[in-house]
N, C-alpha and C positions, 0 to 999 in steps of 0.2 A: 502466468500467475503462480509464486511460488506455494507450496503446500503449506506451510504455517499461515499463510494469509488465507488460505482456503478453508483450513480448520477454524479460525477466527470468525471467518465469514458464516460458517456453518453454525457455530455457536450462537453468533447474532441471530441468523434467521431462525433458529430453533426457540429462542426468547421472544421474538416479534410473533411467530405462528402460536406460541403456547399463549400468551399475554393479551396480544392486541385485540383479537375477536371477543374475548370475555370483557376486557375493559370496555369496548365499544358497546357492548350489549348493555352492560350495567349502566353506563351513563346514559345510553339512549332511554332506559327504563326509568331512570330518575327524572330525566326531562319530561317524559309523560306524566309523571305522577306530579311533578311540581306544577305543570299547566293545569292539571285536573283541579288541584287544590286552589289554584289562584282562580279557576272559574267558579269554583264553589263559593269562595269568599267573595267574590265579585257580585254573584247573585244575591247572596245574603245581605250584603252591605248595602248594595242599590236598593233593597227592599226596605231596609232599615231606614236608609235616608228618605226615601220617599214617603213612608209614614209619619217620620219626624217633621217633615217639611209641611205636610199635610195639617199636622196638629198644631204647628206654629201658626199657620195661616189662619186656620180656625179660632186659635186663642186670640189672634191680634184682630179679629173681625174682618179681616180682609185688608188692613191697612198695610200699604206696600212698605213704607220705610221701617216701621217696628219690624216687620216681618224679614225684611233684608238684614237688619242688625242680629236679629235672634238666630236667623239661620247661618250667618258669617261666623257667629259665636260657636254654633253647635258644630260647624265644618271643621273647627281646630281640633275636635277629636280624633280627625282622619290622618293626624300627622304620624301616628304610630303604623299606619299602612303605607307610608312611603317606603320603607324598608322591604315591604313586599311586593312592589311593583307599582303602586298608585302614583300617577304623575297628575292627574287631573280630576276634579269632581265639581259638579254645579248643580242648581237646582232652577227650573225655568216654570214660570207661571203660564198657566192655561186659562184664559178668559174668553167670555163671548164678546167683550169688549176689545176692539181691535188694538187701541192704544196700549193694553195691557197684555194683551196675548203675545206670547213669546218673550216676555221680559226676564232677562237673567237675574233672579233674585240674589244669588250669592254664588261665588266659585272657590276653588280650591286648587292649586298648582303646585308643583314641586319642580325644583330645577329650573331647566330651560322651557319647561312646558308653557310658562307664563307668556312667551314671546308670541305663541300661537293661539291663546284662548283667552283671556282677559275680556270676556263680554260682560261684565257686571254693569248693571244700569242700561244694557243695550238690548236691542230686541233681536231675537232670532228670526229670520224671513218665514214667513208662514209655510212655505213648502217644506222648508227643513223642520219646522215643528211638526207638521203634518207626517214626515218621514220618521222623526223620532219617536212620535205617538204609536205608529203602526207598524215599526221593525220589530225583529226579534230582540230578545231581552240581551242576547250576547252577539257580538258583531267583531270579525278580525278586521282591522283597518290598517292601512298603511299612512304614517304621517311623513312625507317627504322632507318636510324641513327637519324632522328628527332623525332621519335614516333610521327608523326603527320601525319594528312590527309591533302594534298594539291591539288590545282587547277592549271594546268598548261595551259596557253594561248599562242597560236603561230599564227604568221602572215608573209606571204610571200611578200616581195617587188619586183616589176619588172615593166619595160617599156612596154608600149603597144607593143604587137607583139615581145616582147623579152622574153628571158628565165629568171627566177628569179635571183636577184642579192643579195639577203640577206634574212635572217630570224629573226625576233624579237620575243623574248620569255619572258613572265612573268609568274612568280610563287607565288601564293598567298596561305598563311596559315590559314586552316580552324580553328584552334585554336584561331588566332589573329583576324579573323573576327568575331567570336562568342564571343570574350572575353566581350564585354559589356553585351551581354545577360547572360553570365555565371555569372557576377556580379549581374546581376537583379535577378538571380537564388538564389544566395546566401542572398539577401536581403529579398527576398519574404519568404525564409527558416526562416530566423532570425525573421521576422515578424510573422510567424505562431507559432514558438516556444515560442516567447514571449507572442502571443495570448493563447496559449495553458497552460502556467503556470499562466496568469492573470485569466483565465476562471477557471482553476483548484483551484487557491486560494480562488476565488470568491465561485465556487462551494463550497468548503470544508467548507467555512464560512456559507453559507445558508443551506448546507445540515444537519447541527448540529441541526436545527429547526426541521428537519424531524427524524434524525436518533437517537437523544438524547432521545426522547419519547420512540422509539422503543428498544433502549437499556436498557431503564428502564425497560420496559416489559420483556426483555431477563433476565436480572439480578434477577427481582423478581420471574421468573419462576425457575431460578435455586436455589434461595433460599427456594422455595416451594419443589422442588426436594430434597433438603437437609433435609427438615422437618420443616421449618420456616413457619407454615401457618398463624401466626400472622401478617405477614409484610404487609404492604400496600404501594402502589405507590403514591408519591405526585402528585396530579393534578396541573399542571402549566400553562395550556391554556385552552380555551374554544372551540376550534376546533375539527375537527373528532377525532385527536389524544387525545384530552383530554377526549373527550366521550367514546373513545376506553379503556382509563385508568380506568375511572369510573365503566364501566361494568366490567373490570377485576378485580376491588376491590370487586364489590358486588359478582362476581362469588367466591372469595376467600373466603368471609364470608360464604357463602352457603357450600362450600366446607368444611370448618373448622367445622362448626355445623354438618355437616353428618359425619365427621371424629369422632369427640367427641362421636357421638351418637354410631358409630360402635365400638370405642374403650371401652365404657362403655358396649356394649352388649358382646363384645369379652373378657372382663375381667369377666362378669358373667359366661360365658361359659367356659372360662378356670377353674374358680373357680369349677364350676359345675363338669367338668370334672377330676378335681384332686380329688374332693370329691368321685366321682364315682371309679376311680382307687384306692383310698385308701381304700374306703370300700370293693372292690372286693379282693384287696390283704389282708386286715385284716379279712375279713370274709373266704377267703380261708385258712389262717392262722388258724384261730379258728376252722374250719372244719375239719383240718388234725388231730387234737387230737382225738375227738370221731371217725373220720374214723379209724384211727390207732387202737383203742380199738375194733371197730367191726370187722376190717379185721383180726387182731391178735388174738382175742378170739375165733373167729369162725374157723379160720384155726387151732388153737391149739385143740379147741373141736374136729375138724374132725380128728386130728392125735391122738385122744385118751388121752388128758391130764386129763379127768375126768373119764376114763374107757371107754368100749365099748358103742356105741349108736346104736338105732335102725336105718333101712333104710330111714324111713320118717324123722327121726331127721336128719340125715347127708343129706338128699336131701334137707331138709329146710335150714340147715346150708351152704349148696352149694350156695343156692339162694342169702342168707345173704353176703356171701363170695364176690359172682361174682358183686352183686349190690354195695357193698363197693368198690370194685376195681373199678367198673366204674365210680362211684361218685368220686374217688380219681383220677382217670385218668382226669375226667373234671376240677377239683380243680387244678391240675398240669398245665392243659392247661391255665387256668385263671391267675395263677402265671407267667407262662412263657410269656404270652401275656403283662401282666403289666410290667416284667422287660424288654422286649423287646422295649415295648413304651418308657421307660424311659432310654433306654440304660443303663441298669444294668446288663448286661450279659458280661462277658469277656471270651474270647476263649483261650483254652490251646491248641495250636496247635501242631501235632506229626504226624508223618508217620502212616498211616492206609490203611491196605489192604482192599479194598472194597469187595473184595470175602469173606473174614471171617466175616465182619459186615454184609454182606447179609444173609450168612448162619446163623448167629446168631439170626437176626431179623426173618428169616422163622421158627426157632425152637421155638421162643416166640409165634408166630401167628399159629402153627402146630394145636393146638385143634379146631381152628376156621376154618381151611383149611379142616379138616376132617369131619366137619359138611356139607360141601357142595361139589357138583361135581366139583371140582376144581382141576387143576394141577398149580402148582407153579415152574417155572424154572429160576434156578440161571446161567446165561450165562456168569458170570464174571470168567474168568480162573484165579485160585490161582496165587499170586505173579507177576500179570501182571498189575492191576490196584492199584497204590500206590497214595493215595493222602495226601495233607498236610491240616489237619482239627482237630478240637476239637472231640475226640473219642466219648463222650457222646453226644454230639449235633448231629454228623452224624448218630449215632444210633437212635435218636430221629426223624431226618428227614426222614431216611428209613422207620422206624416204621409207621409214620404218613403216608407216600407214599402207602406202601404195605397195611396198614389197610385201608385207604381210597379205594384201588383197591378191597380188599376183601369186603368191605361195599356195594359196587355198582356193583358186579360181583358175580351171582348166580351159573354159570356155565361157563365152557370154561378154560381159562388158564390165568395166570399173569407171565408175564416174567421181570427180572431184567437183564440190558444189559449195557455195557460201551464201549465208543470208545473216539478217540482224538476228541476234539471239532474243528470244521473246521476253525473257525474264530480267534481261539487262540490256537496254538501248545502247549502252556504250561499249558493248562486246560483239563480236562476230563469231557466229557459229561455221566452223568449217566442216564439212562431211566428206569421207571417203567410202563409197558404197560399191558392193560387187555382186555378182551373182554366183557366188561359189558356193562350198559345202555348207555353209551357215554355222552356228554354235547352238548347242542345245541350253535351253533356258538355265538349267542346274549348273552349267558350267560358265556361265557369262559373268558371275560375280568374281571368279577367281582367275580369270585369263590375264588381268593385269599385275597378278602377283609374280614375284620374281620365280624363274625357272618352273613356270607352269604353262601348260598347254590344255586345250580343251578337252584331248584324248591322249594318253599315253603312248599311243601308237604313232601319234602325228610327228613326234620329235624324230623318229626314225625314218618315216617315209617322206617327210618334207625337209629334213635337214636342218632343224631349229634346236636352240637350247632354253627357249623361252624367256629371253630377256628384252627383246625388242618392245614389246607392250609395256611392259614395267618401266623401263628407261622412258618410253614416250609419255606415259602418265605422269611420272616424276617431272619431266621437263613442262609438260603442259601445266602442272600445278606450280612449278618454280616460276611461270609467268603469270601467275594469278588466276588461271582458266581451270575449268574441269573438263573430263572426258568421259564418255560414255558409249555402249554399244546396244545397237537393236538388231536382234538376228532372229531366223527361223531356221532349223535343220533342213537343209536342201534347199533353201530358197535365197541364201545369200546374207550378207552381213552390212551393217552400216554403222562406222565409227565417227563420232563426231565430237569435236573439242572445241573450245572457246578461247579467245584472245581478245585483248583490249584493242579497241579502235584507235587508229591514229590519224590525227587531223592535220598533220604535216604532209603536204601533197608533193614536197621536193624529194621524191623518192628515185634514187639510180637503180634503173632496172638491172635485174642480173643478167638478163640476156644481151643488153646494149654495151656491157662493159667490154671494151677492146682489149684491154690489157689488164694487169693486176694494180688495183688501187693502192697508193702508197698508205701505210699503217701509221700507228701512233708514232711520233717522233721521226718519221722517214722524211725526207726531201718531198715536198710537194710539187708534183710535175703539173704545170699549167695545161689547161684543154689544148691550147694551140700547140704546146710543144709536143703534148701526146700525138696530137694528130701527125705532126712532122716526123715524131720517132716512129710511127706505124709505116711511114711512107717509105723510111730510110733503113728500116730493119734489114732488108733484103741487101742493100747497098753495104750496110755495115758488116752484116756478116759474111759477106764476099771475102772481104779480107781478113785473115785469121785474126781474132782477138784472143789475148791471154787471159786465162783463169787461173786463179791460184785456189786450191781445194784442201783445207786443213781439216784432218780427220784422222784420229788413231784406228779406226776400224778399217782393216784392208778391204773386207768386203764392201764397205761403203764408199771407200775410194774407188775401188774398181767399177761399181755400178755408176758413180758419177761421170768416171772417166768415159766410159762406154756411151753415156747419153750426151755429153758434150762433143765427144769425138764425131759422133753421127751428125752433128750440126756445124762441123767443121772448126770448132774452137782448139786452140793450142792450150793444153791443161798442164799446170805444174802443181806437185802434191807437196805437203808437208805433214808430217804425222803428230806434231805437237806445236804448241804455240810459240815456244822459243825458236824451233826451225823456221816459222813462217816469219818471225822478226827479224831473223838473220838474211833471209832471202830478201825482204825488203831493204835491209841495211847494206846488202851487196850491190844493190842497184837495180835489182829486180822490179819492175814496174807493170803490174798485171792492171788489165783494165777492170777487173772485177775479182772480189773474194767470197768464196764459200766457207763459212767458218762454223765447226761445230761447238757448240756450247760446252759439253763434257770433254775437256782435254786433260791430259795428265800435267802435274806440275803448276801449270798456268791456265786458268779458265779461258772460255771463248771470250767471255766479258771482258777480261783483263786484257788480252790481246786486242780486242776492239777498242778500248779506250786508248790503248797505246798507238794504236794506227791513227786514230783520230787526232793525237797530239801533233801529227805531221800532215795529214791529209783531212781536207774537209769532206763534208758527207756526199757532195756531188762530185769531188775529184777522184775519190777511189770507193765506189759501192760495195757494200758488204752486206751479205744475205747470211743471217744466222739458220743453222741446222738445228733443230730441237726434236727430242725424241718424246718428251712429256707433251708437248703441245699445250701447256697450263699459260694461263693468262700473266701470272706473276713473271714467268721466264720470258715471255714476249715483251711486257712491259720493261724488265730489266734490260733486255737486248735493245730496245729502242733508246734507253735512257743511255746506254754505254755508247750508242752511235751508229747503230745499224739502220740500214735502209729498209729491209725487209726481213721476213723470216719464212721458211719452209719446214712443215712438220715431216717427219719421217714415219712411215716409208714415203720416199719421194716419188711423186708422179712425173714421169718423164716430160709430159706436155707442159705441167705447171711448171717445172724447173726451167724448160727452155724459155716458156713465155716470160718468165720473171727474170731471167738473166737477160733476155733480149731487151725488155723493157727497160731496165736499169742502165744497160749499156747505151741504149737509145737516149735515156734521159742524160747520161753523162756527156754524150756528144751534143744533145740539144741545149744543155746549159752551158756548154763552151760557146755555142752560137749565140745563145741568148745574153751571154755575157758581153758580147760585142755590140749590142745594141746602143742606141744613142742614150746616153746619160740623162740628157734633158728630158726625153720621153719618160723615162722611168720616173724622174721627179715629178713631171706633170701628172702622171697617174696617182702618185701618193699625195700631190696637193689636192688632186680631185677627190679622192678617198676622204682626205681629212674635211674639206669643205662640205662633203655629203654628210659628214657625222655630226657636224654643228648646226646645220641648218634646220630649224624646226619641221618636223614631220606633219603638222598640221596648221591650221589657222585657228585663231580664237573665235569663239561665239559668243556675242553679246546681243541682247534683247533689241537694243535701239541703236546698234552701230555694226554695220555690215561690211565684213573685210574682204578685200580681193588682193591676193599677193601673187608676184611674179618674180621668179629668181632664175636666171639663166646664166650659167658659168660660161666664161668666154674659152676662146681656143688656147690662151696662154695660162688660164687659171689665175683670177686675181685673188683679192683678199675681201671680198663684199661680205657682210654678215648682217642679218637681222634676226631680233628676238623680240619675246613679249613678256610682260608679268601681268596675268589677268587678277586684279584684286577683287572683284566681284563683278556682279553683271552690269554695273554702271561705272567702273573705274579700271582703268588700264594703263600700263606703261609700255611704251613701244620705243625699241632702239633699231636704228640703222646706221650702219657704219662702212667704212671703205678705208681698206689698208693700201698704202703705197707701195707698189711694185706688184711682182708675179711670181709664180711658181711656188716652192716649198716655203722659202722664207715668209712669203705674204700669207700663205695657208696657216703656218704655225702661230703666226702674230695673231691671225683671226681666231685660232683655237684658244690662246691666251686670252684674248679679250672673251671670248664665250664663257670661258671658265671663271674669270674675274667677274663678268655680269651676273652669272647665275649666283655667285656666291654672295654677292652684294646686293643684288635686285630688291630683296626682302626688306633691306634696311632703310631705303629711301623712296620717298613718293616724289620728292624734288628733283627734277632732272639735274638741276646744276650740282646739287650735292653728289648724285650718282655719278655725273661724268667727272668731278673733282677726284672722287674716291678711285675711279677706273685709271684716271691720269697719274694718281700717286702710286698706283701699284704698277702699271705698266711702264713707267719711267725708270724703274729699279732695275729693268732686264735689258742688257746692251744688245738689242735685237737689231738695231741701227734702222728701224723703220718707223714712220709715224703713221697715224690714222686720223681720218676725220670721222665725225660721228654727229648725228642728229636724234635727240631724245624728246619724247613728248608723254607729258602726263594728262590724260583726258578724264574729266570728272562729268559725266551726264547728269549727276545730281544737282551741281551748280551751274552746268552749262559753261565750264571753264576749261581752256586749255593752257599748260605751262609748257613752255618750249626752251630747251637748251641747246647750243650748237656748237662744236667743237671744229671750225673750219670746214663745215660741210656744207652742201647746197642748201638754198633757202626752204623753208617749210611753206607749202603753198595750200592756200584754202580757196576753193571755188565756191562763192557764195551764191546759190542758184537764186534765191528770192531777189537778188540785187543784181544778178549777172556780172558779177565783178570778180576778178582775181586778187586775193591778199597773199602777198609775199612777205614772209618774216624772216629776215636775215639778221643774224648775230655774228659779229666779226672777232669771235674768240679764237684762239689758238688751238692747233690741231693737239691730238693727245700723243704723249710719249716724247715730247722735246723738252718741256721743263717741268720738273717734277713739283714745282710750288705754284703751278698755273691754277687760278681758281676760276669758275664758270659762272655766268650770269643766267638769268631766266627772265623770259617775257610771258606776261599774262594776257591771254586773248579770250575774247567772248566768242563763243560758238553758237550757231543756230541750227534749229531743224531744217534739214536738207542740204546742210554744208557738205561738201567733199573735202576731206583731208588728204593731201597728198605728200608722200615722203620717197626719196629716190636717191640712188647714186648716180655718178657722173657718166655711166656707161652709155646712157641714152644721149644725152648732151653732147658728148664728144666722139659720137659716131661719125666717122669721115667716109664722104664719098671718093670716087676716082681723082678728083680734082684736089683732095686733101681738105675740103670744106667741111667744117663740122654741122651736125644737125641743129644744135643751138637752142638757147632757150626761147627765142622768138616762135620757131615753129612747135616746140613743145608747148608753150603757154597758148598758141593757137588752137592746138589739138584739145586742150583742156577745155577751152571755152565751146569749141566747135562740137566736141563729142560728150558734152556735159550730160544730154539725155540718155546716154547709154550706161547700162550696169557696169559695176565696178569691173568685172571680169572682162566683158566685152571692150570696155575703155582700155585696159591694159593691153588687151590683143591688139587692138587698132594702133596704139602708140608704138608697141615693138614691131609690128609690121611695117608701119611707116619708117621707123628707124633703120631697119634692115634692108627695106627697099632703097632708102638714100644710100646705104653703104654698099649696095650692090650684092646683098645677101638674100639666099632664098629660105623658104621655109626648113627647119632642121638644121640649118647653118649658125654658127654664133658668130657675134661680134669679137671685136679686139679686146673688149673689156667686159667685165662682167655687168649684167643688168639686174638690179634688186629695184622693185617698185611696189610700193604700198598703198592701196585706196582704201579708206574708210568713210562711209557714207553714214551720216547721222539721220535715222529714221524714225523719230519720235511719234508715238501714237496720238491720233487727234484727241484734243481735250474737249469735253461737253460741258456746258454751264449747268 
């Protein structure tokens, strides 16, 4: 609430508290006095009335009629008391004679009181007379009909020593008595409301002098909160608020100066941070090339690239190789740290089995484990912990955590386990625990920070720069998980992180990969080709294969030459892309090209594109060599036509495996291209048919479906589909395209698209078939098709059947044990564009079995070339009518296969499509 409204409210409350109690007190006092005055008047006038009535009775000698007339005239003088609350007065005769005792001699009433009193000439019952005679002179009574509180005054008139002769009664209304006071109530209330309104307006006017400067301060504060530090509040007075405004403006000036200083300092620090990151990234990239040479040359020398070496030389080369790998690992950490800091890492999520990842990482660190008295346990069972993550990054996370545990554990054990994360059942918690030196509680918060260690001495003794856990934490958070540590000094540590579960069980085990999987854009090696490749690698490499290596770094060239030469490959080199293209133009035909991305004058991408203009992806495989290993570089390489990529520094085993795999692929593809074209077409046709056949059957309350679809050896063009309108209405289509192979499958696919597009437009099967025919006739596919379409309405128990040259619709009526065959002789679809189709309306009943089918069953032939035929089919329908739909279909198909000499699992020459619909209405009770 604003201050000015608080001030107005305060003034109003002051007025209320000052005036309201006094007003209430005065009014209550006046009400009491008014009631007291009315009571006194009632007593006096009731006494006067009874004396006067007694005198009139005596004056008239007890005569009733004259007495009533005189008393009535006398009561007229009481009209003046009506303004003081009198609403009723009467005189009641008391007599020893029953007929006169209780007679109302006269009465007076004002306003609506006459509706309830009018007793003149009437007798009041004796009990009431007795009650009036004996009651107190004043009595407070409620008159429900009047909705008012009244005061009743009575007085008894008698002569001395004689029994009473009359009773006088007066009734006064409290409402009328207090009417002047009520008017005063209203007047005071109006005055108070007027005073509140006046005070409110005056307070509103004067509150502006206080609230306006404060509102100015609030507005200025909001502008400052929005970042406008140059704003100043105008000073309009010299009072306390004016001085407060001036102080506020001075404070803003000081804050603005400090902010400018902080911004300048922040800009300098940001610039220095950018320079530092760029320096680290650039120097790391620059270090990779010489490191590649150190690691690659030392490895090739150890493997005998220049002949046999002495033990001392091999030992020294091993030290060089290990140092190079260690330095390369540090460089990779720095690069990853830089990428994570600048959000330059994108995840390629897939389903990964954590058991396999863990086993792979354990195999990598196995040499380190064997040097210590350690046991490492993988307690993650196979195929139980499947997570959604980037496979390469999860390997990096696990390698970092296991390496960290190895680094600080000299004896005991390291255990890797997994369990559901208690706080989120959609995540898995993976733990790496060890029995190492542990981490002090005060150091556990900062071990995930960059370049941090639990103890400064650890960096020197353990050989770490403190980036591994920081990178691990950022990678886990990039996956949407969290990581934490539980540890006690001297008792070991337990690192736990969470990852999202994957419910895709189609996981390729890391350990079961026989070769290198093709990456994005690469030629896909079929599993059977891969198997053939692995069997023939030894045979292929026995004869020298030509490898063209394109790289401008002499060290890189020499390393690759050494690795390939050890495997018996014939290596040709080129230092730039132009030389490589000249070699190809001169007739050089390598079996594979190793192509560096960063080349002088013309990039590796452009070289790859030019090569692809002449050679397909399987005629001349290309492996890109990249130093950055960035996803964008890899995608660009695949887009240019590369088959695969290798990141520098090149691992010799990886290089040889990928080269052998791609050369094997090239040879296998050549063999595969010589396969029968017809078989390939059949595979394509089968795939097409599988995509257009519905994956499930419809479910209706009173219509039970059973469907069998078995493609033939030659792949025909059978198709079925349905359109479920509601739980009582459905449209079902069965079609058969003439011919086999890809043409028939393509026409089936076209039919399925047309049906899907137009099925919601029609429930009349004839209009639907007419529309399908008009569309299918426009395309010169050269094939026609037959179709049977029905619309079933269980509300009306009607079936509407249209037929385009297809097998008849069959209905087995169980209650009558007869077969109904509905045949329509309309033309097949796709011959004449102007063909229209008719529709038959059939009544259907409970327990009816509706059968739709293609000619695959009817035209099944035995060894004597005799067809299975309609007669046998119709016999089975009647004979096996007691079976369920599924059992009936199995029985028919088995019978047709036995007729054709086919066993279970074997296909007939033509496709088989059969649909059985059983009507099962619930029994009706009267």
